[in-house]
C-alpha atoms as one frame of an Amber mdcrd trajectory, in Angstrom:
protein
 102.428 117.420 124.838 104.592 118.297 127.814 108.073 116.998 127.076 108.403
 114.824 130.352 105.125 113.298 129.640 106.283 112.526 126.064 109.589 111.030
 127.219 107.565 108.727 129.712 105.092 107.559 127.075 107.667 106.964 124.604
 109.655 104.610 127.289 106.510 102.794 128.327 105.303 102.221 124.525 108.761
 101.204 123.563 109.220  98.826 126.465 106.089  97.050 125.926 106.684  96.646
 122.443 110.036  94.966 123.158 107.958  92.867 125.797 110.083  94.005 128.773
 108.861  94.331 132.367 109.256  97.401 134.399 111.358  95.382 136.757 113.717
  94.072 133.832 114.287  97.575 132.190 114.617  99.258 135.643 117.249  96.465
 136.749 119.418  96.735 133.441 119.269 100.532 133.248 120.241 100.653 136.966
 117.268 102.815 138.405 114.551 101.508 140.930 111.249 100.389 139.621 109.311
 102.889 141.340 111.614 105.634 139.717 110.944 103.858 136.380 107.182 104.021
 137.143 107.279 107.877 137.894 109.119 108.402 134.807 106.938 106.400 132.734
 104.091 108.313 134.145 105.482 111.762 133.473 105.905 112.489 137.039 110.080
 112.683 137.197 112.421 114.059 134.700 115.028 111.390 133.889 118.719 112.790
 133.487 120.681 112.840 130.286 122.548 109.892 131.509 119.691 107.865 132.709
 117.849 108.539 129.297 121.100 107.304 127.790 121.137 104.142 129.794 117.472
 103.532 128.862 117.893 104.145 125.291 120.614 101.329 125.525 118.574  98.977
 127.134 115.536  99.288 124.796 118.185  99.445 121.726 116.708 102.733 120.236
 118.575 106.132 119.748 118.324 108.221 122.670 116.452 111.055 120.666 113.751
 108.440 120.000 112.908 108.867 123.826 112.641 112.835 123.229 110.060 112.498
 120.405 107.196 114.946 120.932 104.838 115.340 117.894 102.113 117.082 119.754
  99.701 115.006 117.709  96.161 114.607 119.257  94.210 111.921 117.740  91.077
 113.327 119.046  90.064 116.633 117.375  86.775 118.216 117.103  86.234 120.725
 114.214  82.983 122.751 114.195  81.634 124.431 111.210  80.827 127.435 113.343
  84.482 127.883 114.203  85.837 127.722 110.639  85.598 130.930 108.599  84.497
 130.405 105.169  86.249 132.313 102.185  83.907 133.382  99.306  85.617 133.133
  95.974  84.762 133.574  92.124  82.549 136.241  92.676  80.586 134.382  95.605
  79.871 131.147  93.179  82.269 128.993  95.349  82.868 128.699  99.272  85.880
 127.276 100.558  85.512 126.184 104.438  88.533 124.534 106.230  87.501 121.095
 107.995  90.778 120.702 109.821  93.429 123.043 110.168  96.894 122.085 108.874
  98.599 119.807 111.419 102.320 119.625 111.524 102.354 116.113 112.749 100.362
 114.592 109.846 101.092 117.570 107.355  97.756 117.524 106.303  94.890 119.864
 106.302  91.189 119.668 104.737  88.504 121.878 103.480  84.923 121.570 102.141
  84.335 123.217  98.688  80.793 124.200  97.709  80.441 125.294  94.044  77.266
 126.901  93.107  75.858 126.929  89.691  78.433 128.061  87.076  81.113 128.309
  90.142  84.665 127.248  89.665  87.501 127.173  91.970  91.270 127.665  90.513
  93.541 128.276  93.201  97.109 128.931  92.794  99.504 125.720  92.713 100.476
 124.476  96.076 104.064 123.809  97.597 106.199 121.300  96.091 105.316 117.584
  96.790 101.854 118.365  97.950  98.898 115.973  96.898  95.161 116.535  96.956
  92.638 113.934  97.487  89.582 115.421  96.184  85.810 113.596  96.810  82.640
 114.650  95.379  80.105 114.609  98.222  77.108 115.746  95.728  76.607 116.943
  92.280  78.891 116.643  89.223  82.238 118.404  88.887  84.750 118.705  86.309
  88.362 118.606  87.490  91.364 119.528  85.256  94.522 118.328  86.942  97.853
 117.077  85.598  96.774 118.156  81.986  93.939 115.785  82.124  90.124 116.665
  82.494  87.962 114.213  84.687  83.779 114.334  85.162  83.607 113.379  88.598
  80.481 112.193  89.844  78.708 111.904  93.467  81.086 109.881  95.480  84.009
 109.725  93.115  87.204 110.623  94.322  90.605 111.560  92.540  94.089 112.120
  93.948  96.354 114.602  92.040  99.442 116.724  92.355  98.286 119.979  93.800
 101.614 121.563  93.140 100.674 122.125  89.487  97.511 124.171  88.333  94.032
 122.487  88.778  90.429 123.763  88.359  87.364 122.443  89.656  84.193 123.385
  87.876  80.322 122.759  88.758  78.709 120.838  85.980  75.097 120.739  87.281
  72.117 123.205  87.953  72.597 122.772  91.429  75.286 123.094  94.180  78.251
 120.864  93.861  79.970 119.714  97.355  83.393 118.488  97.692  85.786 117.369
 100.503  89.424 118.262  99.724  92.169 116.492 101.590  95.944 117.885 101.272
  98.919 116.014 102.249 102.305 117.679 102.194 104.846 114.804 101.245 107.906
 117.066 101.732
């Protein structure tokens, strides 16, 4: 998001959370109501001095007004746009569901394991956690030194920064949704 717009949205959000009217914030910060309205709509750039005054009145650090995480709450990911990777001699297919998002520090994948298919990726970065949900089939999952048999709709959270293995335990395709969260 453009910084001017992000600053305006931050000011408006914080002002409303503190139940301050535009008139009161403008008066206490020494700016006109119309100028504050332009700032909140992202139509005007406040000076550094004015940002400091607004932060003081809102009782937040000035850097809070500058936060801009570019997070988009509405994001469509189509299967045709996500290139699948074939692994384990074609017996496993890993397809991105949502790409890595810096704001949430998350990403997700669909994993299809065909008959006798297995998926044993390299351990992830320290602090990574995986949420694995079986959509269909039965899957053997070895993680953190334990082995689990997961049935349809079972889910398991585990540390993905250590070795782990998914194995199809049925005579049909097993499907999973893998969500990764990077805590550090």
